[in-house]
C-alpha positions as CSV (number, residue, x, y, z in Angstrom):
1,M,0.0,0.0,0.0
2,K,1.3,3.4,-0.9
3,D,1.6,6.2,1.6
4,I,-1.9,7.7,2.3
5,K,-1.6,11.5,2.2
6,F,-5.2,12.4,3.1
7,C,-8.4,11.2,4.7
8,V,-11.9,11.6,3.2
9,V,-14.7,13.2,5.3
10,T,-18.4,13.3,4.2
11,D,-21.8,13.1,5.9
12,T,-24.8,10.8,6.1
13,T,-26.5,12.4,3.0
14,S,-23.9,10.5,0.9
15,D,-25.8,7.3,1.6
16,I,-22.6,5.2,1.5
17,P,-23.3,1.6,2.8
18,E,-21.7,1.2,6.2
19,E,-19.5,-1.7,5.1
20,I,-18.0,0.3,2.2
21,A,-17.4,3.3,4.4
22,K,-15.5,1.1,6.9
23,N,-13.5,-0.6,4.2
24,Y,-12.3,2.8,2.8
25,D,-11.9,4.5,6.2
26,I,-14.3,7.3,5.1
27,K,-15.3,9.5,8.1
28,I,-19.0,10.2,8.1
29,I,-20.7,12.9,10.1
30,S,-24.4,12.8,11.0
31,Y,-27.1,15.1,9.7
32,Y,-29.9,16.0,12.1
33,V,-33.6,15.3,11.8
34,H,-36.1,17.2,14.0
35,M,-39.3,15.2,14.4
36,N,-42.0,15.0,16.9
37,G,-40.4,17.7,19.0
38,K,-37.1,15.9,19.3
39,E,-33.7,16.1,17.7
40,F,-32.2,12.9,16.2
41,K,-28.7,12.2,14.7
42,E,-28.9,10.3,11.5
43,N,-27.6,6.7,11.7
44,E,-27.2,7.0,15.5
45,N,-30.8,7.3,16.9
46,I,-32.9,7.6,13.8
47,K,-33.2,5.3,10.8
48,P,-34.7,5.9,7.3
49,E,-37.6,3.6,8.2
50,D,-38.5,6.0,11.1
51,V,-38.9,8.9,8.6
52,W,-40.7,6.8,6.0
53,N,-43.3,5.7,8.4
54,Y,-43.8,9.2,9.9
55,L,-44.2,10.8,6.4
56,K,-47.0,8.4,5.4
57,N,-49.3,10.2,7.8
58,N,-47.7,13.6,8.2
59,V,-47.0,15.1,4.8
60,N,-48.3,18.5,6.0
61,H,-46.0,18.5,9.0
62,L,-42.6,17.5,7.6
63,P,-39.7,17.0,9.9
64,K,-36.9,19.5,9.7
65,T,-33.3,18.7,8.8
66,A,-30.1,20.4,9.7
67,C,-26.5,19.9,8.5
68,P,-23.6,19.2,10.9
69,G,-22.3,22.3,12.6
70,V,-19.0,24.1,12.1
71,G,-17.7,22.7,15.4
72,E,-18.3,19.1,14.3
73,Y,-16.3,19.6,11.1
74,Y,-13.6,21.5,13.1
75,N,-13.2,18.6,15.5
76,I,-12.9,15.9,12.8
77,F,-10.6,18.0,10.7
78,K,-8.3,18.6,13.7
79,S,-8.2,14.9,14.6
80,I,-7.1,14.0,11.1
81,L,-4.5,16.7,10.9
82,E,-3.1,15.7,14.3
83,K,-2.5,12.2,12.8
84,G,-0.3,13.7,10.1
85,K,-2.9,13.4,7.3
86,E,-4.5,16.1,5.1
87,V,-8.3,16.5,4.7
88,L,-10.6,16.2,1.7
89,S,-14.1,17.0,2.8
90,I,-16.8,16.0,0.2
91,H,-20.4,17.4,0.3
92,I,-23.9,17.3,-1.1
93,T,-24.8,20.2,-3.4
94,S,-24.4,23.5,-1.7
95,W,-27.7,24.6,-3.4
96,G,-29.8,22.5,-1.1
97,S,-27.7,22.2,2.1
98,G,-25.4,24.3,4.4
99,A,-22.9,21.4,4.9
100,Y,-20.4,22.7,2.4
101,Q,-20.4,26.2,4.0
102,S,-20.1,24.7,7.5
103,A,-17.1,22.7,6.4
104,C,-15.6,25.8,4.7
105,N,-16.0,27.8,7.9
106,A,-14.3,25.1,9.9
107,K,-11.5,25.1,7.4
108,D,-11.0,28.8,7.7
109,I,-10.8,28.6,11.5
110,I,-8.2,26.0,11.3
111,K,-6.2,27.8,8.6
112,N,-6.2,30.9,10.9
113,E,-4.7,28.7,13.6
114,N,-2.3,26.9,11.3
115,P,-1.8,28.3,7.8
116,L,0.1,25.2,6.7
117,A,-2.9,22.9,7.4
118,N,-4.0,21.3,4.1
119,I,-7.8,21.0,4.0
120,E,-9.9,21.0,0.8
121,V,-13.7,21.2,0.7
122,F,-15.4,19.9,-2.4
123,D,-19.0,20.7,-3.5
124,T,-20.1,17.7,-5.5
125,K,-23.1,19.5,-6.9
126,T,-25.0,16.3,-6.5
127,V,-26.9,14.3,-3.9
128,S,-27.1,10.9,-2.2
129,L,-25.0,8.2,-3.9
130,G,-23.7,10.8,-6.3
131,T,-21.9,12.4,-3.3
132,G,-21.2,8.9,-1.9
133,I,-19.6,7.5,-5.1
134,L,-17.3,10.6,-5.3
135,A,-16.3,10.1,-1.7
136,I,-15.5,6.4,-2.4
137,E,-13.5,7.4,-5.5
138,A,-11.6,9.9,-3.4
139,A,-10.8,7.2,-0.8
140,K,-9.6,4.9,-3.5
141,A,-7.3,7.7,-4.8
142,A,-5.9,8.1,-1.3
143,L,-5.1,4.4,-1.2
144,K,-3.3,4.8,-4.5
145,G,-1.1,7.4,-3.0
146,W,-2.6,10.3,-5.0
147,N,-2.5,13.8,-3.6
148,I,-5.6,15.9,-3.1
149,S,-5.0,18.0,-6.2
150,E,-4.9,14.9,-8.4
151,T,-7.9,13.5,-6.7
152,L,-10.0,16.7,-7.2
153,E,-9.3,16.6,-10.9
154,H,-10.5,13.0,-11.0
155,L,-13.7,13.8,-9.1
156,K,-14.5,16.8,-11.3
157,N,-14.1,14.7,-14.4
158,L,-16.2,11.8,-13.0
159,R,-19.0,14.2,-12.0
160,K,-19.2,15.5,-15.5
161,N,-20.0,12.0,-16.7
162,F,-22.8,11.3,-14.1
163,F,-26.3,10.5,-15.3
164,Q,-28.8,10.9,-12.5
165,A,-32.6,10.4,-12.3
166,L,-35.1,10.0,-9.5
167,T,-38.8,9.2,-9.7
168,N,-41.7,8.9,-7.3
169,D,-45.5,9.0,-7.5
170,T,-45.4,12.6,-6.3
171,L,-43.3,15.7,-5.8
172,K,-45.3,16.8,-2.7
173,Y,-42.4,16.1,-0.3
174,L,-39.9,18.1,-2.4
175,A,-42.4,20.9,-2.8
176,A,-43.2,21.0,1.0
177,G,-39.6,21.1,1.9
178,G,-38.7,23.9,-0.5
179,R,-36.3,21.7,-2.5
180,I,-38.2,21.8,-5.8
181,G,-35.7,23.8,-7.7
182,K,-36.3,23.9,-11.5
183,A,-38.8,21.1,-11.2
184,K,-41.7,23.6,-10.5
185,T,-43.0,23.0,-14.0
186,L,-44.3,19.6,-12.9
187,L,-46.3,20.8,-9.9
188,A,-49.5,21.4,-11.7
189,E,-49.6,17.7,-12.7
190,V,-48.2,16.3,-9.5
191,L,-51.2,14.1,-8.7
192,K,-51.5,12.7,-12.2
193,I,-48.0,11.7,-13.2
194,N,-44.8,10.1,-12.2
195,P,-42.3,13.0,-12.2
196,I,-38.7,12.2,-13.2
197,I,-36.2,14.7,-11.8
198,S,-32.5,15.1,-12.2
199,I,-29.8,17.5,-11.0
200,D,-27.8,19.8,-13.3
201,E,-24.1,20.7,-13.3
202,E,-24.8,23.5,-10.9
203,G,-26.3,21.1,-8.4
204,I,-29.9,22.3,-8.9
205,I,-32.9,19.9,-9.2
206,F,-34.8,20.1,-12.5
207,A,-37.6,18.3,-14.3
208,L,-36.1,15.7,-16.6
209,D,-39.3,14.1,-17.8
210,K,-42.7,12.7,-16.7
211,A,-44.7,9.6,-17.3
212,I,-48.0,8.0,-16.4
213,G,-47.1,5.0,-14.3
214,R,-43.9,3.7,-12.8
215,L,-43.0,1.3,-15.6
216,K,-43.3,4.0,-18.2
217,A,-41.2,6.2,-15.9
218,Y,-38.5,3.6,-15.8
219,Q,-38.5,3.2,-19.6
220,K,-38.2,7.0,-20.0
221,I,-35.2,6.9,-17.6
222,I,-33.6,4.3,-19.7
223,D,-34.3,6.3,-22.9
224,H,-32.5,9.3,-21.3
225,M,-29.6,7.0,-20.3
226,E,-29.3,5.8,-23.8
227,E,-29.2,9.4,-25.1
228,F,-26.7,10.3,-22.4
229,F,-24.4,7.3,-23.0
230,K,-24.6,7.3,-26.8
231,N,-22.0,4.6,-27.0
232,K,-22.8,1.3,-25.4
233,I,-20.0,1.4,-22.9
234,P,-20.0,-0.6,-19.7
235,L,-21.5,1.3,-16.8
236,N,-21.3,1.4,-13.0
237,L,-24.5,2.1,-11.1
238,G,-25.6,3.6,-7.8
239,L,-29.2,2.6,-7.0
240,I,-31.2,4.2,-4.2
241,H,-34.6,3.8,-2.7
242,A,-36.9,5.0,0.1
243,Q,-39.3,2.2,1.1
244,A,-39.4,1.1,-2.5
245,Y,-37.0,-1.9,-2.7
246,E,-39.2,-3.9,-5.0
247,E,-39.7,-0.9,-7.3
248,L,-35.9,-0.4,-7.4
249,E,-35.4,-4.0,-8.4
250,K,-37.8,-3.5,-11.3
251,L,-35.8,-0.5,-12.4
252,K,-32.5,-2.4,-12.0
253,I,-33.9,-5.3,-14.2
254,E,-34.8,-2.9,-17.0
255,I,-31.5,-1.2,-16.9
256,F,-29.7,-4.5,-17.1
257,K,-31.7,-5.4,-20.2
258,H,-30.2,-2.4,-22.0
259,F,-26.7,-1.9,-20.7
260,E,-23.6,-3.8,-19.7
261,I,-23.2,-3.2,-16.0
262,K,-19.8,-3.7,-14.3
263,N,-20.5,-2.7,-10.7
264,V,-23.6,-1.8,-8.6
265,I,-23.9,-0.1,-5.2
266,M,-27.4,-0.3,-3.7
267,S,-28.4,1.7,-0.7
268,K,-31.4,3.2,1.2
269,L,-32.1,6.9,1.0
270,G,-31.0,8.2,4.4
271,A,-33.3,9.7,7.0
272,A,-32.5,13.4,6.2
273,L,-32.8,13.1,2.4
274,S,-36.0,11.0,2.8
275,V,-37.7,14.0,4.5
276,H,-37.4,15.8,1.2
277,A,-37.8,13.0,-1.4
278,G,-40.4,11.0,0.5
279,P,-41.2,7.2,0.6
280,G,-41.6,5.6,-2.7
281,T,-38.6,7.3,-4.3
282,V,-36.2,5.2,-6.5
283,G,-33.2,6.6,-8.2
284,V,-30.2,5.7,-10.4
285,L,-26.8,7.2,-10.8
286,A,-24.8,5.8,-13.8
287,Y,-21.3,6.6,-15.1
288,P,-18.8,4.9,-17.4
289,S,-17.0,2.1,-15.5
290,H,-13.6,2.8,-17.0
291,L,-13.6,6.2,-15.2
292,S,-13.6,4.5,-11.8
293,I,-10.3,3.9,-10.0
294,N,-9.4,0.2,-9.8
295,N,-7.6,-0.7,-6.6
296,K,-6.8,-4.3,-7.5
């Protein structure tokens, strides 16, 4: 193993499966969910299932979410620096969350204390496993002995090649939480269609398409994937669901009919993101497999 120069930090909105995070020594900080008058820390005392079950009967009284505070990033950054490593902190789109800014503030405080401290904060301009896969790739780069600058160039290139799509039976959760972005055009039809949303290069949600019925929505997602990946190159997938595993399997089967798939990561949409996307959400992130770092 080559000398590891930096450590990767992210948060629970990256939806990285626990085993993968452990294998790559990715440091994950918890988001907060405020529900039923109480504060919960994601993956510590609240699970996605808790949010899914709550939302089924309380769409008009959504829980609140909050990103980790500056002090939490400060503490984990300091602990890594004290072990002689540098820090690469990787975050969900800054358009929909304050995590990136909290991490930047923590970096500024530490740099004032120690100008030589090397901390980089990266806005992935994506969500969920989009952020998670970039964090995993960064951790792979660290194991290869890459420096942070090399790694950031890799992440930026990989992000440019992401295809992302989410669908649900409704946009009411996104609308209620104020995370609707450019997808407002679908609101008038929200009760009649299956909206298909994506996220642009600036990290803003937009309406990709719409369909009547889930199976037609999955087919439209595949149509967009075929347009995005014009050449039939092998792909890696990130698949995510919120109380919709069987639906995600249907989408996965359809994707496998049309593409050669090299690697798949499947995960649940975490508690904090589930507040905004709602139960029933399924999503796919796809990218060319040859762009992924191979640690073998």
